[in-house]
mmCIF file of the C-alpha atoms, coordinates in Angstrom:
data_MODEL
# 
_entry.id   MODEL 
# 
loop_
_atom_site.group_PDB 
_atom_site.id 
_atom_site.type_symbol 
_atom_site.label_atom_id 
_atom_site.label_alt_id 
_atom_site.label_comp_id 
_atom_site.label_asym_id 
_atom_site.label_entity_id 
_atom_site.label_seq_id 
_atom_site.pdbx_PDB_ins_code 
_atom_site.Cartn_x 
_atom_site.Cartn_y 
_atom_site.Cartn_z 
_atom_site.occupancy 
_atom_site.B_iso_or_equiv 
_atom_site.pdbx_formal_charge 
_atom_site.auth_seq_id 
_atom_site.auth_comp_id 
_atom_site.auth_asym_id 
_atom_site.auth_atom_id 
_atom_site.pdbx_PDB_model_num 
ATOM 1  C CA . MET A 1 1  ? 65.025 -82.304 73.309 1.00 0.00 ? 1  MET A CA 1 
ATOM 2  C CA . GLU A 1 2  ? 67.178 -79.487 74.625 1.00 0.00 ? 2  GLU A CA 1 
ATOM 3  C CA . HIS A 1 3  ? 68.665 -76.835 72.388 1.00 0.00 ? 3  HIS A CA 1 
ATOM 4  C CA . HIS A 1 4  ? 71.824 -74.985 73.312 1.00 0.00 ? 4  HIS A CA 1 
ATOM 5  C CA . VAL A 1 5  ? 73.391 -71.592 72.808 1.00 0.00 ? 5  VAL A CA 1 
ATOM 6  C CA . VAL A 1 6  ? 77.153 -71.951 72.801 1.00 0.00 ? 6  VAL A CA 1 
ATOM 7  C CA . ILE A 1 7  ? 79.761 -69.208 72.884 1.00 0.00 ? 7  ILE A CA 1 
ATOM 8  C CA . GLU A 1 8  ? 82.542 -70.805 70.906 1.00 0.00 ? 8  GLU A CA 1 
ATOM 9  C CA . LYS A 1 9  ? 85.339 -68.996 72.753 1.00 0.00 ? 9  LYS A CA 1 
ATOM 10 C CA . LEU A 1 10 ? 85.017 -66.994 75.958 1.00 0.00 ? 10 LEU A CA 1 
ATOM 11 C CA . CYS A 1 11 ? 87.216 -63.933 75.428 1.00 0.00 ? 11 CYS A CA 1 
ATOM 12 C CA . SER A 1 12 ? 88.144 -61.673 78.320 1.00 0.00 ? 12 SER A CA 1 
ATOM 13 C CA . CYS A 1 13 ? 85.101 -59.478 77.625 1.00 0.00 ? 13 CYS A CA 1 
ATOM 14 C CA . ALA A 1 14 ? 82.771 -62.476 78.015 1.00 0.00 ? 14 ALA A CA 1 
ATOM 15 C CA . LYS A 1 15 ? 84.598 -63.622 81.133 1.00 0.00 ? 15 LYS A CA 1 
ATOM 16 C CA . LYS A 1 16 ? 84.363 -60.138 82.637 1.00 0.00 ? 16 LYS A CA 1 
ATOM 17 C CA . GLU A 1 17 ? 80.586 -60.260 82.061 1.00 0.00 ? 17 GLU A CA 1 
ATOM 18 C CA . GLU A 1 18 ? 80.545 -63.745 83.673 1.00 0.00 ? 18 GLU A CA 1 
ATOM 19 C CA . MET A 1 19 ? 78.750 -65.213 80.660 1.00 0.00 ? 19 MET A CA 1 
ATOM 20 C CA . SER A 1 20 ? 78.103 -68.935 80.542 1.00 0.00 ? 20 SER A CA 1 
ATOM 21 C CA . GLN A 1 21 ? 79.685 -70.738 77.640 1.00 0.00 ? 21 GLN A CA 1 
ATOM 22 C CA . ILE A 1 22 ? 76.657 -73.023 77.199 1.00 0.00 ? 22 ILE A CA 1 
ATOM 23 C CA . THR A 1 23 ? 73.034 -72.302 78.037 1.00 0.00 ? 23 THR A CA 1 
ATOM 24 C CA . SER A 1 24 ? 70.176 -74.737 77.415 1.00 0.00 ? 24 SER A CA 1 
ATOM 25 C CA . TYR A 1 25 ? 66.569 -74.172 76.343 1.00 0.00 ? 25 TYR A CA 1 
ATOM 26 C CA . GLU A 1 26 ? 63.578 -76.456 75.939 1.00 0.00 ? 26 GLU A CA 1 
ATOM 27 C CA . THR A 1 27 ? 62.571 -75.203 72.505 1.00 0.00 ? 27 THR A CA 1 
ATOM 28 C CA . LYS A 1 28 ? 64.514 -74.294 69.407 1.00 0.00 ? 28 LYS A CA 1 
ATOM 29 C CA . ASP A 1 29 ? 62.629 -70.998 69.144 1.00 0.00 ? 29 ASP A CA 1 
ATOM 30 C CA . SER A 1 30 ? 63.542 -69.946 72.669 1.00 0.00 ? 30 SER A CA 1 
ATOM 31 C CA . ALA A 1 31 ? 67.176 -70.891 72.025 1.00 0.00 ? 31 ALA A CA 1 
ATOM 32 C CA . LEU A 1 32 ? 67.216 -68.806 68.845 1.00 0.00 ? 32 LEU A CA 1 
ATOM 33 C CA . GLU A 1 33 ? 65.662 -65.827 70.602 1.00 0.00 ? 33 GLU A CA 1 
ATOM 34 C CA . ALA A 1 34 ? 68.188 -66.089 73.443 1.00 0.00 ? 34 ALA A CA 1 
ATOM 35 C CA . ALA A 1 35 ? 71.086 -66.459 70.992 1.00 0.00 ? 35 ALA A CA 1 
ATOM 36 C CA . GLN A 1 36 ? 70.013 -63.371 69.061 1.00 0.00 ? 36 GLN A CA 1 
ATOM 37 C CA . THR A 1 37 ? 69.646 -61.379 72.282 1.00 0.00 ? 37 THR A CA 1 
ATOM 38 C CA . GLN A 1 38 ? 73.030 -62.555 73.533 1.00 0.00 ? 38 GLN A CA 1 
ATOM 39 C CA . LEU A 1 39 ? 74.680 -61.749 70.200 1.00 0.00 ? 39 LEU A CA 1 
ATOM 40 C CA . ALA A 1 40 ? 73.221 -58.231 70.207 1.00 0.00 ? 40 ALA A CA 1 
ATOM 41 C CA . TYR A 1 41 ? 74.453 -57.710 73.772 1.00 0.00 ? 41 TYR A CA 1 
ATOM 42 C CA . MET A 1 42 ? 77.937 -58.917 72.891 1.00 0.00 ? 42 MET A CA 1 
ATOM 43 C CA . GLN A 1 43 ? 78.081 -56.712 69.786 1.00 0.00 ? 43 GLN A CA 1 
ATOM 44 C CA . GLY A 1 44 ? 76.933 -53.656 71.742 1.00 0.00 ? 44 GLY A CA 1 
ATOM 45 C CA . HIS A 1 45 ? 78.673 -54.008 75.106 1.00 0.00 ? 45 HIS A CA 1 
ATOM 46 C CA . PHE A 1 46 ? 82.027 -55.624 74.504 1.00 0.00 ? 46 PHE A CA 1 
ATOM 47 C CA . CYS A 1 47 ? 85.267 -53.787 73.712 1.00 0.00 ? 47 CYS A CA 1 
ATOM 48 C CA . GLY A 1 48 ? 84.028 -52.748 70.287 1.00 0.00 ? 48 GLY A CA 1 
ATOM 49 C CA . LYS A 1 49 ? 86.755 -54.538 68.382 1.00 0.00 ? 49 LYS A CA 1 
ATOM 50 C CA . HIS A 1 50 ? 85.029 -57.909 68.374 1.00 0.00 ? 50 HIS A CA 1 
ATOM 51 C CA . GLU A 1 51 ? 82.883 -59.129 65.533 1.00 0.00 ? 51 GLU A CA 1 
ATOM 52 C CA . PHE A 1 52 ? 80.623 -62.106 66.135 1.00 0.00 ? 52 PHE A CA 1 
ATOM 53 C CA . GLN A 1 53 ? 78.398 -64.311 64.037 1.00 0.00 ? 53 GLN A CA 1 
ATOM 54 C CA . LEU A 1 54 ? 75.563 -66.652 64.889 1.00 0.00 ? 54 LEU A CA 1 
ATOM 55 C CA . VAL A 1 55 ? 75.515 -70.060 63.217 1.00 0.00 ? 55 VAL A CA 1 
ATOM 56 C CA . GLU A 1 56 ? 73.047 -72.923 63.586 1.00 0.00 ? 56 GLU A CA 1 
ATOM 57 C CA . VAL A 1 57 ? 74.738 -76.280 64.159 1.00 0.00 ? 57 VAL A CA 1 
ATOM 58 C CA . ASN A 1 58 ? 72.619 -79.419 64.649 1.00 0.00 ? 58 ASN A CA 1 
ATOM 59 C CA . ASP A 1 59 ? 69.590 -77.545 66.078 1.00 0.00 ? 59 ASP A CA 1 
ATOM 60 C CA . ASN A 1 60 ? 71.851 -75.552 68.417 1.00 0.00 ? 60 ASN A CA 1 
ATOM 61 C CA . TYR A 1 61 ? 73.185 -72.014 68.048 1.00 0.00 ? 61 TYR A CA 1 
ATOM 62 C CA . VAL A 1 62 ? 76.873 -71.157 68.173 1.00 0.00 ? 62 VAL A CA 1 
ATOM 63 C CA . ILE A 1 63 ? 78.151 -67.616 68.628 1.00 0.00 ? 63 ILE A CA 1 
ATOM 64 C CA . GLY A 1 64 ? 81.605 -67.471 67.101 1.00 0.00 ? 64 GLY A CA 1 
ATOM 65 C CA . MET A 1 65 ? 84.174 -64.714 67.034 1.00 0.00 ? 65 MET A CA 1 
ATOM 66 C CA . VAL A 1 66 ? 84.908 -63.661 63.464 1.00 0.00 ? 66 VAL A CA 1 
ATOM 67 C CA . SER A 1 67 ? 87.584 -61.151 64.476 1.00 0.00 ? 67 SER A CA 1 
ATOM 68 C CA . GLY A 1 68 ? 89.100 -60.300 67.817 1.00 0.00 ? 68 GLY A CA 1 
ATOM 69 C CA . CYS A 1 69 ? 90.747 -57.448 69.615 1.00 0.00 ? 69 CYS A CA 1 
ATOM 70 C CA . GLY A 1 70 ? 93.788 -59.337 70.783 1.00 0.00 ? 70 GLY A CA 1 
ATOM 71 C CA . CYS A 1 71 ? 92.429 -59.632 74.320 1.00 0.00 ? 71 CYS A CA 1 
ATOM 72 C CA . GLN A 1 72 ? 93.315 -62.770 76.183 1.00 0.00 ? 72 GLN A CA 1 
ATOM 73 C CA . GLY A 1 73 ? 90.688 -65.524 75.869 1.00 0.00 ? 73 GLY A CA 1 
# 
């Protein structure tokens, strides 16, 4: 069974970084590790006005934007 990391909404910062909206992993642990790494990258390298959260949904991980900077998504 595949597990996915999903960026709920690709803002302009994510598009500029050419991030994939959905990435797939063979194990839940590897998906969680990738999601946590991706979240940390997004928190540290984007415009600084974004706030993200990681939520588990049906054995997948969704990175959602809690607040935005007004950039075009």
